[in-house]
LOLUM-279051 format. One record per residue (C-alpha): x, y, z. Coordinates in nm, 2 decimals, decimal comma, padded with zeros to 4 digits. Layout:
     c1     c2     c3
      X      Y      Z
...
END
This chain:
     c1     c2     c3
  00,01  00,01  00,01
  00,11  00,36 -00,06
  00,19  00,62  00,18
 -00,14  00,75  00,28
 -00,01  01,12  00,19
  00,09  01,03 -00,16
 -00,28  00,91 -00,24
 -00,51  01,10 -00,44
 -00,84  01,20 -00,27
 -01,13  00,97 -00,30
 -01,34  01,06 -00,57
 -01,60  00,82 -00,53
 -01,72  00,60 -00,23
 -01,94  00,31 -00,31
 -02,06  00,19  00,03
 -02,23 -00,18  00,12
 -02,41 -00,11  00,44
 -02,54 -00,45  00,51
 -02,76 -00,60  00,62
 -02,64 -00,85  00,86
 -02,72 -01,23  00,75
 -02,79 -01,13  00,38
 -02,48 -01,31  00,22
 -02,26 -01,02  00,32
 -01,97 -01,23  00,40
 -01,95 -01,41  00,07
 -01,97 -01,08 -00,11
 -01,69 -00,95  00,11
 -01,45 -01,25  00,08
 -01,50 -01,27 -00,29
 -01,43 -00,91 -00,35
 -01,14 -00,93 -00,11
 -01,00 -01,23 -00,30
 -01,02 -01,01 -00,66
 -00,90 -00,69 -00,50
 -00,59 -00,66 -00,72
 -00,79 -00,72 -01,03
 -01,02 -00,43 -00,92
 -00,71 -00,22 -00,86
 -00,62 -00,27 -01,22
 -00,96 -00,10 -01,30
 -00,92  00,19 -01,08
 -01,15  00,04 -00,81
 -01,00 -00,03 -00,45
 -01,21 -00,29 -00,23
 -01,12 -00,23  00,10
 -01,12 -00,59  00,28
 -01,38 -00,63  00,56
 -01,13 -00,77  00,81
 -00,92 -00,45  00,77
 -01,20 -00,20  00,82
 -01,25 -00,39  01,14
 -00,89 -00,35  01,26
 -00,94  00,03  01,21
 -01,26  00,04  01,39
 -01,46  00,21  01,13
 -01,79  00,12  01,28
 -01,68  00,28  01,62
 -01,57  00,57  01,45
 -01,91  00,64  01,33
 -02,06  00,56  01,64
 -01,86  00,77  01,85
 -02,04  01,03  02,11
 -01,81  01,32  02,12
 -02,01  01,65  02,10
 -01,82  01,79  01,81
 -01,96  01,52  01,59
 -02,31  01,63  01,65
 -02,25  01,99  01,55
 -02,42  02,09  01,22
 -02,14  02,22  01,01
 -01,84  02,15  01,22
 -01,95  01,79  01,29
 -01,96  01,72  00,93
 -01,60  01,82  00,84
 -01,49  01,64  01,17
 -01,67  01,32  01,08
 -01,54  01,33  00,72
 -01,19  01,35  00,85
 -01,24  01,08  01,09
 -01,36  00,83  00,83
 -01,11  00,94  00,58
 -00,83  00,88  00,83
 -00,96  00,54  00,92
 -00,95  00,43  00,56
 -00,66  00,63  00,41
 -00,39  00,35  00,54
 -00,57  00,07  00,39
 -00,61  00,23  00,06
 -00,39  00,11 -00,26
 -00,43  00,42 -00,48
 -00,75  00,40 -00,68
 -00,97  00,71 -00,63
 -01,28  00,48 -00,64
 -01,31  00,31 -00,29
 -01,57  00,04 -00,22
 -01,65 -00,04  00,15
 -01,88 -00,31  00,29
 -01,90 -00,34  00,66
 -02,26 -00,46  00,81
 -02,14 -00,32  01,14
 -02,16  00,05  01,01
 -02,56  00,04  01,07
 -02,54 -00,16  01,40
 -02,46 -00,49  01,56
 -02,63 -00,83  01,49
 -02,88 -00,79  01,79
 -03,00 -00,47  01,64
 -03,17 -00,66  01,40
 -03,42 -00,77  01,65
 -03,51 -00,43  01,78
 -03,82 -00,22  01,71
 -03,74 -00,01  01,49
 -03,43 -00,21  01,37
 -03,10 -00,08  01,35
 -03,19  00,19  01,61
 -02,82  00,37  01,53
 -02,88  00,37  01,12
 -02,95  00,74  01,12
 -02,67  00,89  01,31
 -02,43  00,66  01,15
 -02,57  00,68  00,78
 -02,58  01,08  00,84
 -02,20  01,07  00,94
 -02,12  00,83  00,63
 -02,31  01,11  00,43
 -02,05  01,38  00,53
 -01,83  01,22  00,28
 -02,05  01,38  00,02
 -01,87  01,72  00,07
 -01,57  01,61 -00,14
 -01,67  01,31 -00,33
 -01,95  01,12 -00,49
 -02,12  00,89 -00,26
 -02,36  00,57 -00,32
 -02,51  00,34 -00,07
 -02,60 -00,01 -00,12
 -02,83 -00,26  00,11
 -02,92 -00,63  00,09
 -03,27 -00,73  00,26
 -03,41 -01,06  00,31
 -03,73 -01,21  00,41
 -03,84 -01,20  00,78
 -03,93 -01,59  00,82
 -03,57 -01,69  00,73
 -03,39 -01,37  00,84
 -03,51 -01,34  01,23
 -03,40 -01,70  01,32
 -03,06 -01,63  01,16
 -03,03 -01,28  01,33
 -03,10 -01,47  01,65
 -02,85 -01,71  01,62
 -02,60 -01,44  01,50
 -02,71 -01,25  01,83
 -02,63 -01,56  02,04
 -02,25 -01,53  01,94
 -02,25 -01,19  02,08
 -02,48 -01,13  02,35
 -02,68 -01,30  02,63
 -03,01 -01,45  02,51
 -03,34 -01,30  02,67
 -03,47 -01,57  02,94
 -03,74 -01,67  02,71
 -03,52 -01,76  02,44
 -03,61 -01,71  02,07
 -03,97 -01,64  02,13
 -03,92 -01,35  02,36
 -03,66 -01,21  02,14
 -03,90 -01,18  01,85
 -04,22 -01,14  02,03
 -04,23 -00,76  01,96
 -04,14 -00,81  01,61
 -04,41 -01,06  01,55
 -04,67 -00,83  01,71
 -04,56 -00,51  01,52
 -04,42 -00,62  01,19
 -04,02 -00,54  01,10
 -04,02 -00,31  00,82
 -03,75 -00,30  00,54
 -03,98 -00,01  00,39
 -03,93  00,16  00,74
 -03,52  00,12  00,71
 -03,48  00,23  00,37
 -03,71  00,54  00,42
 -03,47  00,62  00,75
 -03,16  00,57  00,53
 -03,27  00,80  00,26
 -03,40  01,05  00,51
 -03,06  01,04  00,68
 -02,87  01,08  00,37
 -03,09  01,28  00,16
 -02,97  01,31 -00,24
 -02,73  01,02 -00,20
 -02,83  00,73 -00,43
 -02,91  00,40 -00,27
 -02,95  00,05 -00,43
 -03,08 -00,26 -00,29
 -03,13 -00,61 -00,35
 -03,30 -00,90 -00,23
 -03,08 -01,16 -00,04
 -03,31 -01,43 -00,23
 -03,17 -01,31 -00,56
 -02,81 -01,32 -00,46
 -02,69 -01,69 -00,51
 -02,82 -01,67 -00,88
 -02,71 -01,31 -00,95
 -02,39 -01,27 -00,74
 -02,18 -01,14 -01,03
 -02,43 -00,88 -01,12
 -02,48 -00,75 -00,77
 -02,10 -00,74 -00,69
 -02,05 -00,56 -01,04
 -02,32 -00,30 -00,92
 -02,14 -00,25 -00,59
 -01,80 -00,20 -00,77
 -01,91 -00,03 -01,07
 -01,73 -00,21 -01,29
 -01,71 -00,57 -01,47
 -01,56 -00,83 -01,30
 -01,31 -01,10 -01,42
 -01,32 -01,49 -01,31
 -01,44 -01,50 -00,96
 -01,32 -01,76 -00,71
 -01,54 -02,02 -00,60
 -01,61 -01,94 -00,23
 -01,84 -02,16 -00,02
 -02,03 -02,02  00,28
 -01,82 -01,96  00,55
 -01,85 -02,20  00,83
 -01,92 -01,96  01,11
 -02,20 -01,84  00,91
 -02,40 -02,17  00,88
 -02,72 -02,23  01,08
 -02,67 -02,45  01,37
 -02,93 -02,72  01,46
 -03,25 -02,66  01,72
 -03,06 -02,86  01,98
 -02,76 -02,67  01,96
 -02,97 -02,34  02,00
 -03,13 -02,51  02,32
 -02,79 -02,58  02,45
 -02,65 -02,23  02,40
 -02,97 -02,09  02,55
 -02,91 -02,30  02,85
 -02,56 -02,20  02,95
 -02,53 -02,04  03,29
 -02,63 -01,66  03,26
 -02,36 -01,56  03,50
 -02,08 -01,69  03,28
 -01,82 -01,43  03,19
 -01,89 -01,26  02,86
 -01,55 -01,41  02,68
 -01,61 -01,76  02,84
 -01,98 -01,75  02,72
 -01,93 -01,64  02,36
 -01,64 -01,92  02,33
 -01,87 -02,19  02,46
 -02,14 -02,08  02,21
 -01,91 -02,10  01,92
 -01,78 -02,45  02,03
 -02,15 -02,59  02,09
 -02,22 -02,45  01,72
 -01,93 -02,58  01,55
 -01,98 -02,94  01,71
 -02,34 -02,98  01,57
 -02,43 -03,31  01,42
 -02,42 -03,32  01,04
 -02,77 -03,36  00,89
 -02,95 -03,25  01,25
 -03,26 -03,07  01,22
 -03,20 -02,70  01,15
 -03,31 -02,45  01,38
 -03,64 -02,38  01,20
 -03,87 -02,20  01,51
 -04,16 -02,06  01,28
 -04,46 -02,30  01,22
 -04,63 -02,27  00,86
 -04,90 -01,97  00,96
 -04,60 -01,75  01,10
 -04,37 -01,82  00,77
 -04,66 -01,72  00,56
 -04,74 -01,40  00,75
 -04,38 -01,30  00,77
 -04,33 -01,34  00,40
 -04,64 -01,15  00,33
 -04,51 -00,88  00,54
 -04,19 -00,89  00,33
 -04,36 -00,90  00,00
 -04,59 -00,58  00,10
 -04,26 -00,41  00,21
 -04,10 -00,47 -00,13
 -04,42 -00,35 -00,30
 -04,40 -00,02 -00,08
 -04,01  00,04 -00,14
 -04,10 -00,01 -00,55
 -04,38  00,22 -00,51
 -04,23  00,48 -00,29
 -03,88  00,46 -00,37
 -03,88  00,34 -00,74
 -03,52  00,40 -00,82
 -03,39  00,19 -00,54
 -03,46 -00,16 -00,60
 -03,23 -00,37 -00,83
 -03,45 -00,60 -01,05
 -03,31 -00,92 -01,19
 -03,36 -01,15 -01,51
 -03,20 -01,47 -01,50
 -02,83 -01,45 -01,46
 -02,86 -01,08 -01,58
 -02,88 -00,74 -01,40
 -03,15 -00,50 -01,52
 -03,18 -00,16 -01,39
END
């Protein structure tokens, strides 16, 4: 990597905001593997592991009073973000980031509303528009499969509620989660900044088209990357075992134990599928209603696909 002082200013930021459990790890690992090829096309994808070493998400969440000032705060945050990323750059003026923790942590998917930190964090990212073009990307997923996956991810980072999964999602089942709401909040926090979103259900068949949209360029050969082991869904028995761990365990020990329990799952064991048919159908209907509202109210954001091909 070149010395940060020798690099030209970023001309365009292309930022994938997440969300968690929407094939973000596969996208991140694939683009990291072809980083050198992208640099040859004038695009620099910053690997997610490096962004985390530089604490980009923490930079966006900082509570210093200066960060909240209307004009000075924007300049302060722009400088803070640029300083966090600059040592990771290789030179191109188009920089691509993908970091789902930008908009919150996994347990924030189970809040009402989801991702309560999204407005300040996205608003601070929008400060980059003072000196460069900025474009945001977001992947979304049907609630019937997202909520169990979000709960599994939450168990890797936080103490479960005493009532387990049902308590964790009770409020979400009573009052529907809303991707439409999240999209509207992102747009309100960053007015004028383009946002493109895709469905996780479209990702596997259209991964190349999605990654090309995120990078803004054509991609050459892509490596075959299997789903990372740590992202795979554990069995229902493994979830129950993790939930039953003593609640007074030190946090570090608890998280280590949870990961060991999930990793030791029996091949072919029943997956964690906590919803009955009626709940799944209701959650899918909410998702479809949200997609319809997004397409109607924000018609420029939803990426639509034909088989193996991106169509704007």
